[in-house]
C-alpha positions as CSV (number, residue, x, y, z in Angstrom):
1,M,54.2,102.2,6.4
2,S,57.0,103.5,8.6
3,I,56.5,106.0,11.3
4,N,58.5,108.6,9.3
5,Q,55.9,108.3,6.6
6,N,53.1,108.8,9.1
7,F,54.5,111.9,10.7
8,P,56.9,114.6,9.3
9,E,60.6,114.3,9.9
10,V,61.1,118.0,9.3
11,S,60.5,120.3,12.3
12,P,58.0,123.2,12.0
13,S,59.6,126.6,11.3
14,L,56.9,128.2,13.5
15,L,55.3,126.6,16.6
16,L,52.9,128.8,18.6
17,D,51.5,126.7,21.5
18,F,49.3,129.3,23.2
19,A,47.4,126.9,25.4
20,N,50.5,125.4,27.1
21,S,52.9,128.4,27.1
22,R,50.3,131.0,28.0
23,T,52.7,133.5,26.5
24,L,52.9,135.6,23.3
25,D,55.8,134.8,20.9
26,P,57.9,138.0,20.5
27,R,57.5,137.9,16.7
28,I,53.8,138.6,17.1
29,T,52.5,142.1,17.1
30,F,49.4,142.2,19.3
31,T,47.0,145.2,19.8
32,R,43.7,145.9,21.5
33,S,43.2,149.6,22.4
34,S,41.2,148.9,25.6
35,I,41.2,146.6,28.6
36,G,39.8,143.1,28.3
37,T,38.9,140.4,30.7
38,Y,39.6,136.7,30.8
39,V,39.2,133.7,33.1
40,A,42.5,132.9,35.0
41,S,43.6,129.4,35.9
42,N,42.1,129.8,39.3
43,G,38.7,130.6,37.8
44,L,38.7,134.3,38.8
45,I,37.9,137.0,36.3
46,K,41.1,139.0,35.5
47,T,41.7,142.2,33.6
48,A,44.3,142.5,30.9
49,A,45.6,146.0,30.1
50,A,45.4,147.6,26.6
51,D,47.5,145.7,24.1
52,E,47.9,142.8,26.5
53,P,46.9,139.4,25.1
54,R,44.4,137.2,27.0
55,F,45.1,133.6,27.7
56,D,41.7,132.2,28.7
57,H,40.7,129.2,30.8
58,D,37.6,127.1,31.3
59,P,35.9,128.5,34.4
60,E,34.9,125.0,35.7
61,T,37.9,122.8,34.9
62,G,40.7,125.3,34.7
63,E,41.7,124.0,31.3
64,S,43.9,126.4,29.3
65,L,42.0,127.4,26.2
66,G,44.6,129.5,24.4
67,L,44.7,133.0,23.0
68,L,41.3,134.7,23.1
69,I,40.4,136.7,20.0
70,E,37.1,138.7,20.1
71,E,35.3,141.4,18.2
72,S,34.5,144.8,19.7
73,R,31.5,145.0,22.1
74,T,29.9,147.5,24.4
75,N,28.4,146.9,27.9
76,L,25.3,149.0,27.8
77,L,24.7,148.8,31.5
78,T,26.6,151.6,33.3
79,Y,27.1,149.9,36.7
80,S,28.0,146.2,36.1
81,E,28.9,145.4,39.7
82,N,26.2,147.2,41.6
83,L,22.6,146.2,41.1
84,T,21.1,148.3,43.9
85,S,18.6,151.2,43.8
86,G,21.5,153.6,43.8
87,T,22.3,152.7,40.2
88,G,18.8,152.8,38.8
89,W,17.4,149.4,39.8
90,S,14.1,149.3,41.6
91,N,11.2,147.1,42.7
92,V,8.5,147.4,40.0
93,S,6.2,144.5,41.2
94,Q,3.4,144.3,43.7
95,S,5.6,142.2,45.9
96,S,8.4,143.8,47.8
97,M,11.9,143.0,46.4
98,T,15.2,144.4,47.7
99,A,18.9,144.5,46.7
100,T,21.8,145.4,49.0
101,N,25.5,145.4,48.5
102,V,27.1,143.0,51.0
103,S,30.5,141.6,51.9
104,E,30.9,138.5,49.8
105,E,33.8,137.5,47.5
106,N,32.8,138.0,43.9
107,P,34.0,136.2,40.7
108,G,36.6,138.9,40.2
109,G,38.2,138.3,43.6
110,G,36.7,141.4,45.2
111,S,34.9,141.5,48.5
112,T,31.6,143.1,47.5
113,T,28.6,141.8,45.7
114,T,24.8,142.6,45.4
115,Q,22.4,140.4,47.3
116,I,18.9,140.3,45.8
117,T,15.9,139.0,47.7
118,G,12.5,138.2,46.3
119,G,9.1,139.2,47.8
120,G,7.0,136.3,46.6
121,L,5.1,135.6,43.4
122,N,6.1,137.8,40.5
123,S,8.8,139.8,42.3
124,W,10.4,142.1,39.7
125,W,13.8,143.8,40.2
126,A,14.2,146.0,37.1
127,K,16.2,148.8,35.4
128,N,15.2,151.1,32.6
129,F,17.1,150.3,29.3
130,T,16.9,152.2,26.0
131,A,16.8,149.7,23.1
132,S,16.8,149.9,19.4
133,V,14.1,148.2,17.4
134,S,14.6,144.7,15.9
135,T,17.9,144.2,17.7
136,T,19.1,141.2,19.7
137,Y,20.7,141.9,23.1
138,Q,22.7,139.4,25.1
139,I,22.3,139.5,28.9
140,S,24.8,137.9,31.2
141,L,25.7,138.0,34.9
142,W,27.2,135.8,37.6
143,V,24.8,134.4,40.2
144,K,25.0,132.3,43.4
145,V,22.6,131.2,46.1
146,A,22.8,133.6,49.1
147,D,20.5,132.1,51.7
148,G,22.0,128.6,52.0
149,G,19.0,126.8,50.5
150,A,18.5,124.6,47.5
151,D,18.9,125.7,43.9
152,F,16.1,127.8,42.5
153,N,15.1,129.6,39.2
154,V,15.3,133.2,38.2
155,D,13.9,134.6,35.0
156,I,15.4,137.4,32.9
157,K,12.8,139.4,31.0
158,F,12.7,142.2,28.5
159,Y,9.6,144.3,29.3
160,A,8.1,146.9,27.0
161,P,5.2,148.8,28.5
162,G,2.7,149.6,25.8
163,A,4.0,147.3,23.1
164,T,1.3,146.5,20.7
165,S,2.2,142.8,20.4
166,G,2.4,142.2,24.1
167,T,4.5,143.3,27.0
168,I,7.0,140.5,27.4
169,I,9.1,140.5,24.2
170,Y,11.3,137.6,25.3
171,G,12.3,135.9,28.5
172,T,14.7,133.2,29.6
173,G,15.3,131.4,32.9
174,F,18.4,130.3,34.7
175,N,19.2,128.2,37.7
176,V,20.9,129.7,40.7
177,T,23.2,127.2,42.6
178,S,25.6,127.3,45.6
179,S,28.5,128.1,43.3
180,W,29.2,131.2,41.3
181,K,28.4,130.7,37.6
182,R,27.8,133.0,34.7
183,V,24.4,132.7,33.2
184,T,23.4,134.1,29.8
185,G,20.2,134.9,27.9
186,Y,19.1,137.0,25.1
187,V,16.2,139.2,24.1
188,T,15.1,140.5,20.7
189,S,13.3,143.8,20.5
190,S,10.2,144.1,18.3
191,A,9.7,146.3,15.3
192,N,6.5,147.9,16.8
193,F,8.2,151.3,17.3
194,S,10.2,153.6,15.1
195,G,13.3,155.0,16.7
196,S,14.5,154.1,20.2
197,F,12.2,153.3,23.1
198,S,12.4,152.4,26.8
199,R,12.5,148.8,28.0
200,L,13.0,147.3,31.3
201,I,15.6,144.6,32.0
202,V,13.8,142.5,34.6
203,L,15.1,139.9,37.1
204,Q,12.0,138.0,38.2
205,L,11.7,135.6,41.3
206,D,8.5,133.8,42.1
207,N,9.6,133.3,45.8
208,T,11.2,134.9,48.7
209,R,14.7,133.4,48.1
210,S,17.9,135.4,48.0
211,F,20.8,135.3,45.6
212,Y,24.1,137.1,44.9
213,A,24.5,138.9,41.6
214,W,27.6,140.4,40.0
215,G,29.0,141.4,36.7
216,I,25.8,142.1,34.7
217,Q,26.3,142.9,31.0
218,V,23.9,143.8,28.2
219,E,25.5,143.9,24.7
220,A,24.0,144.1,21.2
221,G,24.9,141.0,19.3
222,S,23.9,137.4,18.4
223,F,26.1,135.8,21.0
224,P,27.6,136.8,24.4
225,T,31.3,137.8,24.8
226,S,33.7,138.2,27.7
227,Y,32.8,140.4,30.6
228,I,33.2,144.2,30.2
229,P,33.3,146.0,33.6
230,T,31.6,149.3,34.0
231,S,31.3,151.9,36.8
232,G,29.3,154.8,35.7
233,S,29.3,154.8,31.9
234,E,29.0,152.4,29.0
235,I,32.4,150.8,28.2
236,T,33.6,149.4,24.8
237,R,36.1,146.6,24.6
238,Q,38.0,147.0,21.3
239,P,38.9,144.1,19.0
240,D,42.0,141.9,19.4
241,N,44.5,141.9,16.6
242,A,47.5,139.5,16.3
243,S,49.8,139.5,13.3
244,I,53.4,138.7,12.1
245,T,55.1,140.8,9.5
246,G,58.5,141.8,8.1
247,T,61.5,139.6,8.9
248,N,59.5,138.1,11.8
249,F,57.4,136.5,9.0
250,S,59.9,135.9,6.2
251,D,62.3,134.1,8.5
252,W,60.0,131.1,8.7
253,Y,57.6,131.3,5.7
254,N,58.3,129.4,2.5
255,A,56.7,131.0,-0.6
256,S,56.8,127.8,-2.7
257,E,55.1,125.3,-0.4
258,S,53.5,125.2,3.0
259,S,51.6,123.1,5.6
260,I,49.5,125.0,8.1
261,L,48.0,123.5,11.2
262,C,45.7,125.2,13.7
263,N,43.9,123.9,16.8
264,Y,41.1,126.2,17.9
265,S,37.7,126.6,19.3
266,N,35.1,129.3,18.7
267,I,32.1,130.4,20.7
268,V,29.7,131.3,17.9
269,S,27.9,129.0,15.5
270,N,28.1,129.8,11.7
271,S,24.4,130.7,11.7
272,N,25.0,133.4,14.4
273,L,27.8,135.2,12.6
274,T,27.5,138.9,12.8
275,T,29.1,139.8,9.5
276,G,28.8,136.5,7.7
277,S,32.5,135.6,8.0
278,E,35.2,134.9,10.6
279,R,38.9,134.4,10.1
280,L,40.9,131.6,11.8
281,Y,43.9,133.0,10.0
282,I,44.8,134.8,6.8
283,F,48.2,134.9,5.0
284,G,48.3,138.0,2.8
285,E,45.4,140.3,2.0
286,I,42.2,140.2,0.1
287,V,43.1,143.5,-1.4
288,P,44.8,144.9,-3.4
289,T,46.2,141.8,-5.1
290,N,43.9,139.1,-3.6
291,T,46.9,136.9,-2.9
292,R,46.1,134.9,0.2
293,I,45.9,131.7,2.1
294,D,42.7,132.3,4.0
295,F,40.9,130.0,6.5
296,V,37.4,131.6,6.6
297,S,34.0,130.9,7.9
298,T,30.8,131.8,6.1
299,R,27.3,131.2,7.3
300,A,27.6,127.7,5.6
301,N,30.9,126.3,6.8
302,Y,34.6,126.8,7.5
303,H,36.9,126.3,4.6
304,P,40.3,127.3,3.2
305,Y,40.4,129.8,0.4
306,I,43.6,130.0,-1.6
307,A,44.1,132.7,-4.2
308,A,47.0,133.9,-6.3
309,D,47.1,137.3,-8.1
310,G,43.3,137.8,-8.0
311,S,42.1,134.3,-8.7
312,Q,41.2,131.2,-6.6
313,V,43.8,128.5,-7.4
314,A,42.4,125.5,-5.4
315,S,38.9,124.3,-4.5
316,L,38.9,122.7,-1.0
317,G,35.7,121.8,0.8
318,G,34.5,123.1,4.1
319,F,33.4,121.8,7.5
320,T,30.3,122.4,9.6
321,S,29.5,122.2,13.3
322,L,32.8,123.8,14.4
323,Y,31.6,125.6,17.4
324,N,30.2,125.2,21.0
325,N,33.7,125.7,22.4
326,Q,34.9,122.3,21.2
327,E,38.5,121.9,20.1
328,N,38.9,121.5,16.3
329,R,42.1,120.6,14.4
330,T,42.7,121.8,10.9
331,A,45.6,121.3,8.4
332,V,46.1,122.7,4.9
333,G,48.8,121.6,2.5
334,I,49.9,123.9,-0.3
335,K,52.1,123.4,-3.3
336,Q,52.0,123.8,-7.1
337,N,49.2,121.4,-8.4
338,D,49.0,119.7,-4.9
339,F,46.6,121.1,-2.3
340,A,44.8,119.3,0.5
341,N,42.5,120.1,3.5
342,S,42.3,118.0,6.6
343,F,40.0,118.4,9.6
344,N,39.9,116.3,12.9
345,G,41.7,113.3,11.4
346,Q,39.9,113.3,8.0
347,I,41.1,114.5,4.6
348,K,38.2,116.6,3.4
349,E,39.3,117.4,-0.1
350,T,42.3,117.5,-2.4
351,D,43.0,119.5,-5.6
352,S,45.7,118.5,-8.1
353,S,45.7,121.7,-10.1
354,G,46.5,125.3,-9.3
355,V,49.4,127.8,-9.8
356,W,51.6,128.4,-6.8
357,P,53.5,130.4,-5.7
358,P,51.8,133.7,-6.7
359,S,53.6,136.6,-8.5
360,N,52.5,139.0,-5.7
361,P,54.3,137.8,-2.6
362,I,52.7,137.1,0.8
363,T,54.4,139.2,3.5
364,K,52.2,138.7,6.7
365,V,49.9,136.5,8.6
366,S,47.0,137.6,10.8
367,L,45.7,135.2,13.5
368,G,42.0,135.2,14.4
369,S,41.1,138.2,12.3
370,R,41.6,140.2,9.1
371,N,43.1,143.4,10.2
372,N,40.6,143.9,13.1
373,I,37.5,142.8,11.2
374,D,35.9,139.3,10.7
375,L,37.2,138.2,14.1
376,L,37.3,134.6,15.2
377,N,35.4,135.1,18.5
378,G,37.1,132.1,20.0
379,H,40.5,130.6,21.1
380,I,43.6,129.7,19.2
381,K,45.3,126.8,21.0
382,K,48.1,126.0,18.6
383,F,49.3,127.4,15.3
384,I,52.0,125.4,13.5
385,Y,53.7,126.1,10.2
386,Y,55.9,123.6,8.2
387,P,57.9,125.0,5.3
388,E,57.1,122.1,3.1
389,R,54.0,120.3,1.8
390,L,53.4,117.3,4.1
391,T,51.8,114.2,2.8
392,N,48.1,113.8,3.1
393,T,48.7,111.0,5.6
394,Q,50.8,113.2,7.7
395,L,48.2,116.0,7.6
396,Q,45.5,113.6,8.6
397,N,47.5,112.1,11.5
398,L,48.5,115.6,12.8
399,T,44.8,116.6,13.1
400,K,43.7,113.5,15.0
């Protein structure tokens, strides 16, 4: 087999290499009606203005991860960068525990952070928090050893005075090291109470060690998201939305046949999906005509869904284990009676029947969401479109 048979001779009509370019193609309309944060190439936390895309990086390696797409979340703690008594934190244990703002560069590049020092066994530094019943909350913050000693452990606990099933609803530990790192945990409130009730978010040390803390966040959800800074009130980060419409779309889209490739990573497993579905991309709309090329995740798997004029036209299998921030490579080939789905160098499934193109035309593509719902919660590294149906071998090789 020649190299021309293994790889396409035709050039893609759309090539979006977000991870390498770190820029937004001018054909893309991008909106987010709030600020958002991301990790810059130097590892610092940076803030993007409203409607500014975020090109994220691995905090440890500096690797460019691509365009970050996230759902809306709210930081429920009103002072994310100040954990002193002046913002409602206090010592609630028999041991004396203290917190003071000191001069120390923080992960956002600022010069101030909070230094927390334990008072011995069961030292608790806590803040009152009003929680809803039967709700999962994600807790995250950056920590670093402040006293120059060895690594040590700190626990995060969710404390409910008077709870009938016990006081500690859930706790999780994390290791504090000599370098800044973001640690995360989660707590799930019980159903012992009707309505809202007071809890305590507790940082517990069993020693007299000292650590720096910065950027604390509590958000309702089944997985943690990017940092949302607060300074006196709860703050909501709005969802990211990226789409291509009008002539910016029709200039490169071929209604008769297509090959669509996407390299991506997502931060949430299928079992932790909030709504039961996420979108890697969607050409067209589910309503009103249900004409679409849709790469969707359910609680079972990721799979393409191709529909024309209200009916599914091709049955293509799905893939599991597509999370934990690993890069995945997908390709879908579309043509009358000739459909295929490839993932990470494997042809998953083909379908030799199905009407295409649809009577109702496709006029847009959304990247990482479906009009601000069912968001990817992850990174799109590359998005590539070929205006012809590539061979199965070519689809397979392009996803290796």
